KOLZA-855993 format. One record per residue (C-alpha): y negated, z negated, x. Coordinates in nm, 4 decimals. Layout:
% residues N
Y	Z	X
...
END
This chain:
% residues 576
0.5235	3.6546	2.7464
0.7191	3.3178	2.7774
0.9792	3.2900	3.0401
1.3216	3.1737	2.9320
1.2487	2.8123	3.0935
0.9145	2.7882	2.9088
1.0953	2.9045	2.5907
1.3536	2.6334	2.6089
1.0839	2.3607	2.6965
0.8742	2.4836	2.4110
1.1741	2.4548	2.1678
1.2526	2.1062	2.2960
0.8980	1.9928	2.2268
0.9197	2.1563	1.8734
1.2499	1.9782	1.8052
1.0839	1.6481	1.9038
0.7694	1.6973	1.6954
0.9838	1.8062	1.3791
1.2036	1.4929	1.4294
0.9106	1.2667	1.4635
0.7503	1.4066	1.1419
1.0539	1.4600	0.9274
1.3249	1.1996	1.0270
1.3253	0.8194	1.0974
1.4732	0.8433	1.4375
1.2799	0.6125	1.6687
1.0417	0.8028	1.8925
1.1851	0.6281	2.2073
1.5345	0.8012	2.1406
1.3555	1.1312	2.0665
1.1586	1.1501	2.3923
1.4483	0.9999	2.5967
1.6734	1.2664	2.4570
1.4183	1.5235	2.5439
1.4211	1.4040	2.9124
1.8048	1.3964	2.9198
1.8173	1.7430	2.7922
1.5626	1.8679	3.0587
1.7688	1.7098	3.3119
2.0944	1.8577	3.1894
1.9389	2.2048	3.1765
1.8369	2.1572	3.5511
1.4772	2.1750	3.4866
1.3938	1.8371	3.6806
1.5500	1.6410	3.9233
1.6724	1.2792	3.8678
1.4545	1.1429	4.1481
1.1388	1.2849	3.9693
1.2520	1.1249	3.6328
1.2945	0.7993	3.8150
0.9460	0.8384	3.9581
0.7998	0.8652	3.6043
0.9553	0.5507	3.4980
0.7967	0.3610	3.7807
0.4439	0.5163	3.7177
0.1958	0.2466	3.8221
0.0052	0.2505	3.4770
0.3422	0.1971	3.2915
0.4341	-0.1026	3.5187
0.0927	-0.2433	3.4452
0.1398	-0.2128	3.0871
0.4798	-0.3783	3.1111
0.3314	-0.6649	3.3029
0.0415	-0.7118	3.0459
0.2800	-0.7355	2.7613
0.4914	-0.9950	2.9400
0.1813	-1.2040	3.0445
0.0703	-1.2076	2.6883
0.3638	-1.4348	2.6132
0.1783	-1.7174	2.8082
-0.1607	-1.6333	2.6768
-0.0344	-1.6599	2.3076
0.0421	-2.0318	2.3739
-0.3067	-2.1294	2.4778
-0.5494	-2.3164	2.2896
-0.7810	-2.0198	2.2756
-0.5747	-1.8859	1.9696
-0.6557	-2.2329	1.8048
-1.0165	-2.2024	1.8846
-1.0279	-1.8584	1.7189
-0.8633	-2.0162	1.4162
-1.1089	-2.2946	1.3933
-1.3876	-2.0313	1.3849
-1.2509	-1.8381	1.0882
-1.2413	-2.1654	0.8852
-1.6103	-2.2051	0.8762
-1.8481	-1.9870	0.6792
-1.8616	-1.7092	0.4074
-1.6370	-1.4147	0.4276
-1.8865	-1.1804	0.5959
-1.9585	-1.4147	0.8664
-1.5930	-1.5051	0.9066
-1.4970	-1.1290	0.9299
-1.7885	-1.0715	1.1909
-1.6608	-1.3672	1.4033
-1.2972	-1.2708	1.3833
-1.3767	-0.9028	1.4588
-1.5842	-0.9922	1.7624
-1.3381	-1.2592	1.9100
-1.0194	-1.0296	1.8261
-1.2007	-0.7221	1.9869
-1.2830	-0.9260	2.3000
-0.9339	-1.0743	2.3259
-0.7899	-0.7139	2.2694
-1.0082	-0.5629	2.5517
-0.8256	-0.7684	2.8144
-0.4793	-0.8069	2.6906
-0.2338	-0.6075	2.4673
-0.4023	-0.5715	2.1233
-0.0580	-0.6018	1.9468
0.0038	-0.9455	2.1207
-0.3337	-1.0600	1.9969
-0.2576	-0.9622	1.6219
0.0849	-1.1516	1.6645
-0.1014	-1.4642	1.7883
-0.3668	-1.4747	1.5216
-0.1652	-1.3892	1.2097
-0.0393	-1.7407	1.2194
-0.4039	-1.8815	1.2431
-0.5249	-1.6670	0.9598
-0.2408	-1.7705	0.7332
-0.3365	-2.1406	0.8166
-0.7032	-2.1052	0.7566
-0.8041	-2.3072	0.4527
-1.1077	-2.1201	0.3073
-1.0102	-1.7659	0.2798
-0.7152	-1.5421	0.1373
-0.5107	-1.4127	0.4348
-0.5124	-1.0756	0.2655
-0.9053	-1.0574	0.2857
-0.8721	-1.1264	0.6745
-0.5570	-0.9562	0.8116
-0.6535	-0.5958	0.7714
-0.9846	-0.6578	0.9382
-0.7956	-0.8375	1.2075
-0.5677	-0.5249	1.2774
-0.8892	-0.2799	1.2784
-1.0862	-0.5169	1.5134
-0.7915	-0.5140	1.7463
-0.7645	-0.1370	1.7406
-1.1612	-0.1099	1.7972
-1.1365	-0.3874	2.0716
-0.8377	-0.1994	2.2584
-1.0646	0.0863	2.3333
-1.3079	-0.1277	2.5217
-1.1158	-0.1222	2.8492
-0.8397	0.0679	3.0152
-0.5917	-0.2265	2.9633
-0.6862	-0.2941	2.5986
-0.4129	-0.0962	2.4463
-0.0792	0.0625	2.5627
-0.2123	0.4115	2.4702
-0.5114	0.3852	2.7249
-0.2580	0.2987	3.0068
-0.0089	0.5624	2.8860
-0.2872	0.8443	2.8973
-0.3875	0.7026	3.2199
-0.0229	0.7698	3.3536
-0.0598	1.1295	3.2481
-0.3959	1.1598	3.4241
-0.2494	1.0161	3.7564
0.0650	1.2561	3.7041
-0.1582	1.5632	3.6636
-0.3093	1.4744	4.0217
-0.6359	1.3545	3.8769
-0.8108	1.0302	3.9965
-0.7007	0.7162	3.7881
-0.9360	0.6200	3.5121
-1.1824	0.3427	3.5790
-1.1194	-0.0147	3.4205
-1.4445	0.0349	3.2007
-1.4259	0.4232	3.1523
-1.3994	0.3988	2.7946
-1.6262	0.1140	2.7433
-1.9510	0.2570	2.6457
-1.8069	0.4750	2.3664
-1.5745	0.1797	2.2999
-1.8655	-0.0552	2.2230
-2.0349	0.1976	1.9978
-1.7253	0.2476	1.7737
-1.6707	-0.1284	1.7691
-2.0114	-0.2231	1.6338
-2.0156	0.0950	1.4159
-1.6796	-0.0039	1.2850
-1.7680	-0.3713	1.2222
-2.0892	-0.2766	1.0346
-1.8812	-0.0845	0.7955
-1.5602	-0.3251	0.7796
-1.7644	-0.6376	0.6964
-1.8805	-0.5268	0.3418
-1.5380	-0.3352	0.2934
-1.3449	-0.6421	0.3550
-1.4639	-0.7689	0.0160
-1.2732	-0.4779	-0.1546
-0.9671	-0.6053	-0.0288
-0.7276	-0.7800	-0.2844
-0.6602	-1.1555	-0.2874
-0.3031	-1.1874	-0.2321
-0.2660	-1.5429	-0.1789
0.0891	-1.6209	-0.0530
0.1425	-1.9614	-0.1991
0.5100	-1.9845	-0.2741
0.5605	-2.3186	-0.4622
0.9290	-2.2782	-0.4656
0.9569	-2.2296	-0.0890
1.1912	-2.4933	0.0845
0.9660	-2.7645	0.2298
0.9926	-2.9141	0.5729
0.9116	-3.2804	0.6217
0.6698	-3.3460	0.9059
0.4983	-3.6670	1.0613
0.1794	-3.7111	1.2366
-0.0022	-4.0445	1.3430
-0.3771	-4.1151	1.3477
-0.4839	-4.1917	1.7183
-0.6765	-4.4765	1.7845
-0.9981	-4.2852	1.8901
-0.9450	-4.0439	1.6040
-1.2647	-3.9202	1.4103
-1.0497	-3.9194	1.1008
-1.0579	-4.3106	1.0826
-1.2680	-4.4553	0.8155
-1.3086	-4.1236	0.6177
-1.1324	-4.0372	0.3041
-0.8430	-3.7855	0.2710
-1.0833	-3.5295	0.1133
-1.3670	-3.5808	0.3795
-1.1014	-3.5104	0.6560
-0.9952	-3.1986	0.4837
-0.6417	-3.2989	0.4460
-0.6264	-3.2432	0.0781
-0.6778	-2.8689	0.0757
-0.4536	-2.7689	0.3546
-0.3006	-2.4224	0.2957
0.0905	-2.4494	0.2667
0.0790	-2.8292	0.3719
0.0748	-3.1149	0.1580
-0.0012	-3.4836	0.2422
0.2883	-3.6742	0.0759
0.2714	-4.0089	0.1895
0.0982	-4.2574	0.4284
0.2773	-4.5313	0.6088
0.0483	-4.8274	0.7007
0.2410	-5.1099	0.8777
0.4941	-5.2208	0.6183
0.2990	-5.0595	0.3373
0.3823	-4.7193	0.1731
0.1053	-4.5331	0.0062
0.2382	-4.2564	-0.2392
0.1174	-4.0695	-0.3997
-0.1874	-4.0413	-0.1730
-0.5192	-4.0412	-0.3659
-0.8011	-3.8196	-0.2459
-1.0305	-4.1166	-0.1834
-0.7886	-4.3023	0.0377
-0.9367	-4.3961	0.3697
-0.7519	-4.3375	0.6749
-0.6972	-4.6351	0.9404
-0.6046	-4.6430	1.3026
-0.2192	-4.6048	1.3542
-0.1556	-4.4580	1.0065
0.1565	-4.2379	1.0003
0.0914	-3.9431	0.7743
0.3843	-3.7702	0.6246
0.3433	-3.3935	0.5098
0.5443	-3.1422	0.3175
0.4966	-2.7782	0.4718
0.6453	-2.4674	0.6381
0.7296	-2.3992	0.9939
0.3743	-2.2869	1.0657
0.2552	-2.6543	0.9584
0.3809	-2.7665	1.3113
0.1046	-2.5736	1.4689
-0.1424	-2.6642	1.2101
-0.0940	-3.0341	1.2648
-0.1309	-2.9786	1.6291
-0.4586	-2.8180	1.5830
-0.6151	-3.1092	1.3899
-0.7921	-3.3337	1.6273
-0.7165	-3.7035	1.6087
-0.3667	-3.6609	1.4822
-0.0583	-3.6810	1.6987
0.2566	-3.4936	1.5948
0.5805	-3.6766	1.5985
0.7399	-3.6201	1.9477
0.3978	-3.4849	2.0851
0.4786	-3.6117	2.4354
0.7446	-3.3575	2.4651
0.5522	-3.0607	2.3144
0.4007	-2.8210	2.5515
0.4269	-2.4561	2.4614
0.8025	-2.4331	2.4059
0.9453	-2.1853	2.1365
1.0807	-2.3598	1.8207
1.4342	-2.3716	1.7375
1.6133	-2.4246	1.4056
1.9318	-2.6355	1.3822
2.1407	-2.7033	1.0777
2.3652	-3.0193	1.0750
2.7161	-2.9561	1.0367
2.9594	-3.1341	0.8014
3.1498	-3.2577	1.1109
2.8388	-3.3859	1.2955
2.8719	-3.7167	1.4569
2.4937	-3.7677	1.3670
2.5507	-3.7316	0.9929
2.4434	-4.0400	0.8147
2.2530	-4.1660	1.1034
1.8869	-4.1708	1.1994
1.7202	-3.9650	1.4823
1.6269	-4.2917	1.6301
1.9662	-4.4669	1.6064
2.1510	-4.1435	1.7502
1.8887	-4.1128	2.0355
1.8486	-3.7575	1.9556
1.6076	-3.6624	2.2277
1.8263	-3.8106	2.5024
2.1442	-3.6948	2.3404
2.0420	-3.3230	2.3165
1.7167	-3.3062	2.5103
1.5247	-3.1643	2.2067
1.2631	-3.3457	1.9876
1.2735	-3.3056	1.6015
0.9367	-3.2238	1.4702
1.0286	-3.1217	1.1135
1.3301	-3.1780	0.8736
1.4224	-2.9973	0.5566
1.6672	-3.0930	0.2887
1.6638	-2.8212	0.0237
1.3818	-2.8753	-0.2271
1.4207	-3.2334	-0.2020
1.0987	-3.4462	-0.0899
1.2050	-3.6945	0.1789
1.0544	-4.0305	0.2133
0.9828	-4.2651	0.5295
0.9109	-4.1980	0.8973
1.0844	-3.8962	1.0395
1.2773	-4.1110	1.2704
1.4072	-4.3112	0.9937
1.5532	-4.0399	0.7688
1.9329	-4.0578	0.7613
2.0554	-3.7051	0.8374
2.2904	-3.5191	0.6108
2.5215	-3.2137	0.6361
2.3004	-2.9023	0.5690
1.9657	-3.0625	0.6799
1.7629	-2.8205	0.8826
1.5882	-2.9521	1.1923
1.2997	-2.7839	1.3663
1.3181	-2.8823	1.7220
1.1266	-2.8503	2.0571
1.3789	-2.7931	2.3342
1.3490	-2.9823	2.6670
1.4207	-2.8511	3.0313
1.7940	-2.9075	3.0139
1.8382	-2.7958	2.6437
2.0654	-2.4943	2.7426
2.3065	-2.7126	2.9281
2.3675	-2.9312	2.6334
2.4684	-2.6452	2.3997
2.8220	-2.6959	2.4468
2.8034	-2.9940	2.2123
2.6386	-2.7846	1.9236
2.9712	-2.6418	1.7899
3.0631	-2.9844	1.6401
2.7031	-3.1066	1.5554
2.5358	-2.7944	1.4252
2.6473	-2.4764	1.2319
2.3581	-2.2650	1.3410
2.1032	-2.2399	1.6205
1.8131	-2.0093	1.5510
1.5111	-1.9149	1.7430
1.1858	-1.8921	1.5392
0.9023	-1.6688	1.5814
0.6663	-1.9824	1.6161
0.5924	-2.1892	1.9352
0.4059	-2.5001	2.0092
0.0642	-2.4906	2.1707
0.0153	-2.5866	2.5355
-0.1850	-2.8965	2.6115
-0.5547	-2.8468	2.7174
-0.4812	-2.8719	3.0976
-0.2166	-2.6027	3.0799
-0.4071	-2.3760	2.8555
-0.7028	-2.3872	3.0803
-0.4785	-2.3060	3.3963
-0.3020	-2.0033	3.2187
-0.6446	-1.8757	3.1060
-0.8075	-1.9291	3.4435
-0.5092	-1.7630	3.6156
-0.5293	-1.4513	3.4074
-0.8902	-1.4206	3.4289
-0.8696	-1.4611	3.8122
-0.6218	-1.1655	3.8140
-0.8500	-0.9360	3.6095
-1.1567	-1.0320	3.8292
-0.9889	-0.9875	4.1600
-0.8399	-0.6478	4.0531
-1.1902	-0.5422	3.9342
-1.3420	-0.6450	4.2739
-1.0600	-0.4420	4.4561
-0.9393	-0.7435	4.6217
-0.5665	-0.7253	4.4915
-0.4018	-0.4437	4.2923
-0.3597	-0.5423	3.9278
0.0145	-0.4866	3.9440
0.0473	-0.7643	4.2334
-0.1774	-0.9893	4.0493
0.0048	-0.9799	3.7265
0.3458	-1.0069	3.9140
0.2260	-1.3354	4.0768
0.0776	-1.4728	3.7564
0.4133	-1.4239	3.5751
0.6114	-1.5847	3.8613
0.3583	-1.8855	3.8449
0.4206	-1.8990	3.4664
0.7939	-1.9133	3.5126
0.7962	-2.1517	3.7971
0.5774	-2.3886	3.5834
0.8130	-2.3523	3.3013
0.5205	-2.2324	3.0698
0.7386	-1.9298	2.9864
1.0973	-1.8762	3.0294
1.3341	-1.5815	3.0897
1.4575	-1.5820	2.7204
1.0963	-1.5273	2.6007
1.0420	-1.2389	2.8555
1.3635	-1.0742	2.7540
1.2669	-1.0845	2.3864
0.9140	-0.9289	2.4580
1.0364	-0.6689	2.7092
0.8999	-0.3293	2.5796
1.1886	-0.1118	2.6236
1.0722	0.1334	2.3586
0.7416	0.1945	2.5385
0.9091	0.2341	2.8697
1.1399	0.5097	2.7189
0.8485	0.6795	2.5394
0.6163	0.6936	2.8418
0.8836	0.7684	3.1071
1.0344	1.0412	2.9134
0.7066	1.1821	2.7748
0.5704	1.1962	3.1405
0.8864	1.3979	3.2278
0.8274	1.6430	2.9554
0.4546	1.6721	3.0290
0.5413	1.7256	3.4096
0.7635	2.0190	3.2867
0.5157	2.1637	3.0831
0.2613	2.1897	3.3545
0.4941	2.2744	3.6322
0.6544	2.5610	3.4303
0.3129	2.7088	3.3237
0.3846	2.6435	2.9698
0.0679	2.4242	2.9340
-0.1334	2.7176	3.0764
0.0180	2.9660	2.7955
-0.0571	2.7061	2.5275
-0.4242	2.6546	2.6486
-0.4924	3.0398	2.6543
-0.3183	3.0575	2.2885
-0.5419	2.7759	2.1761
-0.8589	2.9461	2.3223
-0.7673	3.2752	2.1513
-0.7000	3.0861	1.8311
-1.0363	2.9096	1.8590
-1.2297	3.2223	1.9404
-1.6055	3.1690	1.8441
-1.5792	2.7953	1.8368
-1.6299	2.7488	2.2063
-1.5518	2.4485	2.4283
-1.6865	2.1975	2.1954
-1.4814	2.3337	1.9095
-1.1818	2.2958	2.1309
-1.2708	1.9393	2.1867
-1.3022	1.8635	1.8140
-0.9690	2.0392	1.7483
-0.7978	1.8335	2.0258
-0.9353	1.5097	1.8742
-0.8452	1.5732	1.5226
-0.4768	1.6924	1.6443
-0.4300	1.3722	1.8227
-0.5745	1.1435	1.5183
-0.3346	1.3298	1.2725
-0.0382	1.2644	1.5106
-0.1430	0.8992	1.5286
-0.1437	0.8683	1.1619
0.1905	1.0300	1.1221
0.4124	0.9421	1.4115
0.2588	0.6473	1.5983
-0.0032	0.6010	1.8691
0.2044	0.6197	2.1586
0.3948	0.9290	2.0574
0.0547	1.0821	1.9623
-0.0796	1.0112	2.3141
0.2221	1.1671	2.4844
0.2175	1.4905	2.2737
-0.1718	1.5503	2.2572
-0.2557	1.5036	2.6330
-0.0818	1.8202	2.7693
-0.2566	2.0260	2.4871
-0.5997	1.8765	2.5737
-0.5482	1.9059	2.9446
-0.4456	2.2598	2.9125
-0.7511	2.3546	2.6911
-0.9702	2.2119	2.9618
-0.8116	2.4295	3.2291
-0.8223	2.7330	3.0014
-1.1956	2.6917	2.9471
-1.2548	2.6166	3.3286
-1.4210	2.2764	3.2301
-1.4002	1.9263	3.3433
-1.0941	1.7758	3.1830
-1.2564	1.4242	3.1272
-1.3997	1.4686	2.7823
-1.0643	1.6171	2.6448
-0.8990	1.3074	2.8021
-1.1365	1.0596	2.6475
-1.1037	1.2297	2.2950
-0.7182	1.1942	2.3304
-0.7561	0.8336	2.4220
-0.9874	0.7516	2.1291
-0.7997	0.9820	1.8815
-0.4659	0.8005	1.9652
-0.6260	0.4838	1.8468
-0.7821	0.6191	1.5444
-0.5401	0.4832	1.3055
-0.7131	0.3250	0.9977
-0.5824	0.5031	0.6773
-0.2072	0.4418	0.7261
0.0040	0.1294	0.7867
0.2486	0.3250	0.9982
0.0514	0.4932	1.2587
-0.0425	0.1786	1.4681
0.1832	-0.1186	1.5272
-0.0958	-0.3801	1.4401
-0.1529	-0.2041	1.1006
0.2310	-0.2371	1.0268
0.2329	-0.6070	1.1415
-0.0238	-0.7097	0.8706
0.1195	-0.4823	0.6048
0.3849	-0.7066	0.4601
0.2264	-1.0185	0.5690
-0.0821	-0.9473	0.3589
0.1119	-0.7866	0.0789
-0.1004	-0.4670	0.1077
-0.0583	-0.1316	-0.0540
-0.1330	0.2042	0.0941
-0.4469	0.2381	-0.1183
-0.5838	-0.0647	0.0660
-0.5575	0.1055	0.3895
-0.7250	0.4192	0.2392
-1.0107	0.2328	0.0566
-1.1284	0.0396	0.3617
-0.9796	0.2568	0.6535
-1.1098	0.5980	0.5511
-1.4920	0.5215	0.5792
-1.4199	0.3375	0.9226
-1.2292	0.6389	1.0371
-1.5200	0.8728	0.9473
-1.7687	0.6567	1.1321
-1.5348	0.6089	1.4207
-1.4782	0.9787	1.4497
-1.8407	1.0742	1.4284
-1.9300	0.8363	1.7022
-1.6511	0.9492	1.9367
-1.7403	1.3274	1.9024
-2.1025	1.2817	1.9502
-2.0943	1.0287	2.2333
-1.7969	1.1677	2.4508
-1.9871	1.5196	2.5359
-2.2819	1.3214	2.6180
-2.1364	1.0674	2.8495
-1.8680	1.2896	2.9866
-2.0350	1.6405	3.0048
-1.8324	1.9409	3.0293
END
């Protein structure tokens, strides 16, 4: 018989699950509301709630998400982009899968997908819709390789520590993770051919005007436009070449490039990064581009710069920003970027300098809008290497036990801020408020379930319900419960709800809780047949113009293989 306290906690849990399934209220609000209700009923002290919000695994997760802001700007993303531009679809999916899985195993997999979406959209050989869903699935599979690969792993580790168990090892899920990765890729590569070709060329899209110069040591010199691959750039059109006083327009495919040629392109915002990644080309204003977030400015009717060129107004000196692209409705502009006379309504894509914020008081007259864009320029090779080496050093030192990963990541972030590779505004935009609310509040509710004895009652009830199935049947039930929750109510919420049930079943059967912990960990990442269960699936949903049936057709076979491998390997590697 449940006590009144256990009954109220169970009712609270039922309300949360019902709202997660039947309403569109954000999980963060529901879990936070549950924690507040528990505090108001006097079930838990404020100091205990505060302790849950400062859990070491939660803090590690927050720091990893913030550190990914710097990692996204490195040339590593460009390298992966080059790899997916070579070979047939099967080899490209294999390379994309392995590289994405590797990246996802050491940094947040959502950040990896966000970074690579742009590279996939810019690839010149394959329709993005054939690659974006495999990208998401590979990131999910790669996230299971290490403890820090995905937020759910660290959330589950928070519950493990809160239950008084030893923290999970960095490579605790790695063997099972490698098995599901390779099993998943074997299925994913042929299934990717079933995905639709939803090429997103939009000929009516407003074009930006960009400029790049052929460097003196460029490998493009002496080769034709076609040989250099400049004729078939996705969403980027070579409109004009300026060679000294000569203008070449339209540009013929057989035109050979010379040293110092100025190439004028029409494209979209992503074209800034595309041109940065072409070796032998220098983007206009390249000396001042090093990882900053791009901004969009619209020239005002009252602007003093109207009717003047960027060069004549000394735009960079006046505003401490470099213009890298200009858009004027559907009009195709001509001449060099610095020689275009600006008009009211012109949209400028700019790279801000160090004192850009200090000059914003001038903007009310000059510009009617200042927008931050989701795109950012790449760091140069030296800074990219420094960022990657710094992050690798943090991971290695923490694995060797020389410094805690929290201290290492904190130091890494401080160095990134001090060197201006990232700034506070970028960190503020990426700060994972929802995840913090879910994890801290869910820890509070799970703590109540265990301290009140509710989890023991639930475990006994499950044991009775599963009579005859044995402990392995309970393990299977725990896995599928977690997987269903993941598909229906997101991975983080699934982990928060399933862990107490799995842990209570282990206690009820009197066995080692580790296999139950591991099936919750893998079940919480088993989102392949719905775009809504996992954030990476949702990220590619609209970009790839997918339909639900695309997820079912490709994801269901992967889910079957994934589940079979997990349920076979976990009891072997983590015996009861």
